[in-house]
C-alpha positions, 0 to 999 in steps of 0.5 A, a space after each residue: 287284449 287277450 286278458 279282456 277277452 278271457 275275463 268273460 269266460 272265466 267270470 262266467 265259469 266262476 258264476 256257473 258253478 254256484 248257480 248250478 249248485 243253487 238250482 240243484 240244492 235250493 241253497 246259497 253257498 256263501 263261499 261262492 265269491 271265492 271263485 270270483 276272487 281266484 279268477 281275479 287273481 289269475 287274470 290279474 297275475 297273467 294280464 294285469 290290472 285292466 282285465 282284473 278290474 273287468 273280472 271283478 265287475 263281471 263277478 259282481 254283476 253275475 253274483 247279483 243276477 244269478 246267485 244272490 236272491 232275488 235272482 234274475 235281476 240287478 239289485 245291489 242295494 237289495 242284497 240281504 247277504 252282502 256281508 257274506 260276499 263283502 270280504 271276497 269283494 274287498 279281497 279282490 279290490 286288495 288284489 287289484 291294488 297290489 296289481 296296480 302298484 306292481 304295474 306302476 313299479 314295472 313301468 317305473 323300472 321300464 322307464 328307468 331301463 329306457 333312460 339308462 339305455 338312452 344314457 348309455 347310447 348317449 355315452 357311447 356316442 360321446 365316447 365315439 366322438 371322443 375317439 374320433 377327436 383323439 385320432 384327429 389330435 394324434 394325427 395333427 400332433 404327428 403332422 406337427 412333429 413331422 413339420 417341425 422336424 422337416 422345417 428345422 432340417 431345411 433351415 439348418 443348411 442356409 443358416 450354416 451357409 450364412 454363418 460361414 460366409 459371415 465368418 469368412 468375411 470377418 477374417 482378420 487381414 491387413 489387406 482389408 480395405 476401408 469399406 470392408 472395415 466399415 462393414 465389420 460390425 454388421 457382419 459380426 451382428 449377422 454372425 451373432 444372429 445366425 448363432 441365435 437362429 441356429 440355437 433356436 432351430 436346434 431347440 425345435 429339433 430337440 423338442 420334436 425328437 424328445 417328445 417323439 421318443 426319437 432321440 436316443 441317449 448315449 450313456 456313459 459314466 461321467 462326473 457331474 462336478 466336472 461338467 458343472 465347473 466347465 459350464 460355469 467357466 464358459 459362461 463366466 467368460 462369455 457373460 463376465 458375471 460373478 458365480 458362487 460355486 459349491 461342489 463336493 470334494 469327491 466326484 459324483 459319477 452318473 450314468 448319463 449322456 454328457 452332451 445332453 446334461 451339458 445342455 441342461 446345465 447350460 440352459 439353467 445357468 444362461 437363464 439365471 444370467 438372463 433373468 437377473 441383474 448384471 451386478 448380482 451373483 449366480 449361485 451353482 451348487 452340487 450336493 451328494 444325496 444318499 442315492 442321488 446328486 442334487 444340482 441347485 442353480 440360483 439367481 436373485 432375479 424377480 420371483 416367479 408366481 406360484 401359478 406360473 411355476 408348473 407351466 414353465 416346463 411346458 413347450 413354448 411357454 414363456 412367463 408374461 414378464 419374459 414375453 414383455 421383455 426384450 429377451 428372445 426365445 421359443 420357451 423350449 429350453 426348460 421343456 427340453 431340460 425336463 424331457 432330458 432329465 426324466 429320460 435319465 430317471 431324474 426330476 427337475 423343479 423350481 422354487 421361487 419366493 418374493 425377495 428370495 430369488 429363484 432356484 432350479 433343482 435337478 436331481 439325478 440318480 448316481 451311476 449305480 442307482 441308475 443302473 438299477 432303475 434303467 
């Protein structure tokens, strides 16, 4: 609005000077259009295209009426001197076009800035929503871990009592009567199921503690070869399965928690037994690498599809074939094993191919290597 208002006095000033000059000298200065041009540049630069266009229009009318003969009338087509004033008019129009393009660019920049601001606000809102959602997930995860830990602890006492009473009732004695002898198979089943239930509860406690970083490792120097031999011998007696074992001639010393590594090896061996045919052979092999020990546990059971292999180490995941079978479990054994191995600076993975069975690998740093990386 200021530009439109000032266009009138500035245009009048651009006309007044050549008008006075004409009245005093009775001659026409053909550079009088330069003042209108300068006023157009000034107004357009400060206030934009609208006031600049008004300045051009006022300049044309003022020059035609006051300066260009015949004066005191409007006669565009009667200009005998139009060729002299034309270049200034074209220059003004050129300036006007430049101002219009500049304003278009400015509007485009403003629109882009507004869009960027709107996008930034939307991103900020999304980030805030994500942060709130993440806080809720963290809290839900904390409550879940707390529930698992508390529920597992609460379950252990009655399970231990059931198991103890079943063992007490099964004590061999010649004084047992016929009724008690008839109940022995049922008591044995109770004992077996309570063992399974206790193992499942222990798995829940382990996964909750490991994922929460609340299960410290009791590190000491131990021999992986001896550990594997002990686990295999125990499982051979329990399952009556055949084992093919290969070990190095010398001990492989690790800086590790023996109880936790026993849990890992036992889990891999029992899984190999569980998911392979009874007449097949389980292969257990330990190799010495330059900086590590490598354990292989192989079975000739059905191959695990590539798409499922990474998921095997996720908590509570069980492959579709395992879920469809009668084999029980939480799907926690491999997840717990992965957590334990990684806590030992090691690595666990699986390779499985159709017709070649499944092999689980565990790589652990030797004692001196673990000391350097721990």
